[in-house]
C-alpha positions in Angstrom: -14.7 2.3 14.1 -13.8 5.8 15.4 -16.1 7.7 13.0 -14.8 11.2 14.2 -11.4 10.6 12.7 -12.5 8.8 9.5 -12.4 10.8 6.3 -14.7 9.9 3.4 -14.3 10.9 -0.2 -16.9 10.7 -2.9 -14.6 8.6 -5.1 -11.8 7.2 -2.9 -11.7 4.5 -0.2 -12.2 5.5 3.4 -8.9 7.0 4.8 -7.8 5.8 8.2 -4.1 6.7 7.8 -2.2 9.6 9.2 -0.5 10.2 5.9 -3.5 9.4 3.7 -4.6 13.0 3.2 -1.3 13.9 1.5 -1.6 11.0 -0.9 -5.3 11.7 -1.6 -4.4 15.3 -2.4 -1.8 14.2 -5.0 -4.3 11.8 -6.5 -7.0 14.5 -6.7 -4.8 17.1 -8.2 -3.5 14.7 -10.9 -7.0 13.4 -11.8 -8.5 16.9 -12.0 -5.5 17.9 -14.2 -6.1 14.9 -16.4 -9.8 15.8 -16.6 -9.0 19.3 -17.8 -6.6 17.9 -20.4 -9.1 15.3 -21.6 -11.8 17.9 -22.0 -9.5 20.4 -23.6 -7.8 18.1 -26.1 -11.1 16.3 -26.8 -12.8 19.6 -27.6 -9.9 20.6 -29.8 -10.1 17.3 -31.6 -13.8 17.7 -32.3 -13.3 21.3 -33.4 -10.7 20.2 -36.0 -12.8 17.4 -37.3 -15.6 19.8 -38.0 -13.6 22.9 -39.0 -11.3 21.1 -41.4 -13.6 18.4 -42.8 -13.6 17.9 -46.5 -16.3 19.8 -48.3 -16.8 21.5 -51.7 -15.0 24.8 -52.3 -12.3 24.3 -49.6 -8.8 23.2 -50.4 -6.1 22.0 -48.0 -3.8 24.6 -46.6 -0.3 23.2 -46.7 1.3 26.1 -44.9 -0.3 25.2 -41.6 -0.5 27.2 -38.3 2.0 30.0 -37.9 1.3 30.9 -34.3 3.1 29.5 -31.3 0.0 29.0 -29.1 0.4 25.2 -29.0 4.0 25.5 -28.0 3.1 27.8 -25.1 0.3 25.5 -24.1 2.5 22.4 -24.1 5.1 24.3 -22.1 2.5 25.2 -19.5 1.4 21.6 -19.2 5.1 20.5 -18.7 5.7 23.2 -16.1 2.6 22.1 -14.2 3.7 18.5 -14.3 7.1 19.5 -12.8 5.3 21.5 -10.1 3.2 18.4 -9.2 6.3 16.2 -9.2 8.7 18.4 -7.3 6.2 20.4 -5.2 3.8 17.6 -4.2 4.9 14.1 -5.0 8.6 14.1 -4.1 8.1 15.6 -0.6 5.3 13.1 0.3 7.5 10.2 -1.1 10.4 11.5 1.0 8.3 11.6 4.2 6.5 8.3 3.7 9.1 6.1 1.9 12.6 7.4 2.4 12.9 7.5 6.2 11.1 4.6 7.9 11.4 4.3 11.7 14.0 1.8 13.0 12.8 -1.3 14.8 13.6 0.4 18.1 11.7 3.5 17.2 8.5 1.8 15.9 5.8 0.8 18.4 5.0 -2.4 16.6 7.3 -4.4 14.4 6.1 -7.4 12.3 7.2 -9.5 9.4 4.9 -10.0 6.5 5.8 -12.8 4.0 3.7 -13.2 0.9 3.3 -16.6 -0.8 1.0 -18.1 -3.4 -1.7 -17.4 -2.2 -1.6 -16.0 1.4 -0.1 -13.4 3.7 1.9 -14.8 6.6 2.2 -12.5 9.6 5.0 -13.0 12.2 5.0 -11.1 15.5 8.1 -11.3 17.8 6.1 -11.8 21.0 6.7 -10.0 24.4 10.5 -10.3 24.2 10.5 -8.2 21.0 12.9 -10.6 19.3 12.1 -12.6 16.2 13.0 -16.3 16.4 15.4 -17.6 13.8 14.1 -18.9 10.5 15.4 -21.5 8.2 14.2 -22.3 4.7 14.8 -26.0 5.4 12.1 -25.9 8.0 9.4 -24.5 5.7 6.4 -26.8 5.4 2.6 -26.6 5.5 2.5 -26.4 9.3 5.4 -23.9 9.5 5.1 -21.7 6.4 7.7 -19.2 7.7 10.3 -21.8 8.6 10.6 -20.7 12.2 13.1 -22.6 14.3 11.0 -23.3 17.3 14.0 -24.6 19.2 15.5 -21.1 19.2 14.8 -19.5 22.7 13.7 -16.3 21.0 11.0 -18.1 19.0 9.2 -19.4 22.1 6.9 -16.5 22.4 6.6 -15.7 18.7 3.1 -15.4 17.2 2.1 -16.3 13.6 -1.1 -15.8 11.7 -2.3 -16.3 8.2 -4.2 -13.5 6.5 -5.0 -11.9 9.8 -3.1 -8.8 10.7 -3.7 -6.9 14.0 -2.1 -3.6 15.1 -3.1 -0.8 17.5 -4.4 2.6 16.6 -2.2 5.8 17.0 1.0 3.7 17.0 3.8 3.5 14.4 3.8 0.1 12.7 6.9 -1.1 10.9 6.3 -4.0 8.5 9.4 -5.9 7.1 7.9 -7.2 3.9 9.2 -10.0 1.7 8.0 -12.9 -0.5 9.1 -16.5 -0.6 8.1 -17.3 -4.2 7.0 -14.7 -6.7 6.5 -10.9 -6.6 3.3 -9.9 -4.7 2.1 -6.5 -3.8 1.0 -5.8 -0.2 -2.0 -3.4 -0.5 -3.9 -1.8 2.4 -6.1 0.7 0.4 -7.7 2.3 3.5 -4.2 2.8 5.0 -2.9 4.2 1.6 -0.2 1.5 1.6 0.9 -0.5 -1.4 4.4 -2.0 -1.7 5.8 -4.8 -3.8 7.0 -7.9 -1.9 10.0 -9.2 -3.7 11.7 -12.6 -3.2 15.2 -12.2 -1.7 14.5 -8.6 -0.5 13.1 -7.2 2.8 11.4 -3.9 2.2 10.4 -1.7 5.2 6.9 -0.3 5.2 5.6 1.9 7.9 2.3 3.6 8.7 0.1 4.8 11.5 -3.6 4.5 11.8 -5.9 7.2 13.2 -9.1 5.2 13.6 -10.1 1.7 14.5 -11.9 -0.8 12.2 -11.5 -3.9 10.0 -10.4 -3.7 6.4 -9.1 -5.9 3.6 -5.5 -6.8 2.7 -5.2 -7.3 -1.1 -2.5 -8.4 -3.5 -2.2 -5.8 -6.1 0.2 -7.8 -8.4 -0.9 -10.6 -10.6 0.9 -13.5 -8.9 -0.6 -16.7 -10.4 -3.9 -18.5 -11.0 -4.9 -18.1 -7.4 -4.3 -14.4 -7.3 -8.0 -13.6 -7.0 -8.2 -15.4 -3.6 -5.0 -13.9 -2.1 -6.7 -11.6 0.4 -6.6 -11.2 4.1 -8.0 -8.8 6.7 -6.4 -6.4 9.1 -7.9 -5.1 12.3 -7.0 -1.7 13.8 -7.5 -2.2 17.5 -7.5 0.0 20.5 -4.4 -0.6 22.7 -6.6 -2.7 25.1 -8.0 -4.8 22.3 -4.6 -5.3 20.8 -3.1 -6.4 24.1 -6.0 -8.8 24.6 -5.6 -10.2 21.1 -1.9 -10.8 21.7 -2.6 -12.5 25.0 -5.2 -14.8 23.3 -2.8 -15.7 20.5 0.0 -16.5 23.0 -2.3 -18.7 25.1 -3.5 -20.5 22.0 0.1 -21.2 20.9 0.9 -22.4 24.4 -2.1 -24.7 24.4 -1.0 -26.2 21.1 2.5 -26.8 22.3 1.2 -28.6 25.4 -1.2 -30.6 23.4 1.4 -31.8 20.9 
């Protein structure tokens, strides 16, 4: 791992994403704000329990509070929440979610298909074109239903629970599911997106450091949800090229063997 570019927080996972600092900033602001509210309202609650407890010589005051301090306080809280939403959250969402790179703009394009209980990764190969898929071809040996007779599929690469991509490159993931809703989570990349059957959702990111991390499913998807995890490796360009070559040679060997 390139330790010079890795950022460690005392309460968040390691951040290896170019957009991670923006998301971490929002998380930190929100949690500090909630801590202030928790301490403030908790202190006020304890004060009222002690101040207005039942005791001899004290009668209930049915007139109540006549000041507007609580109204001002609630208004201030609402204004701060709007600032966080409009000033912090929406701009980051717009940058990360609303304008993904096109397949021609991204450096690496892959398909990720979730299923109970695994992540299927599909690379287009050197020609940059994905082979055709057909649901009728899906079986245990071909979980993505790739039509291997299609000329474009000849150099395609598939893996299960093993995702490789290069550092400092834009990666575009076309995410979907073939059974139930899953959630594709790369905590150290600050990526989490639902994989929905019948929909293809674009997810993009760029890593700033190399290393190996875990892919998790962040959506309860069945009895085997606990074991639906994989691993992703952020490689140097040389390591990524070598890995692609190794996978291509392995696929070629299997084709020759069978």
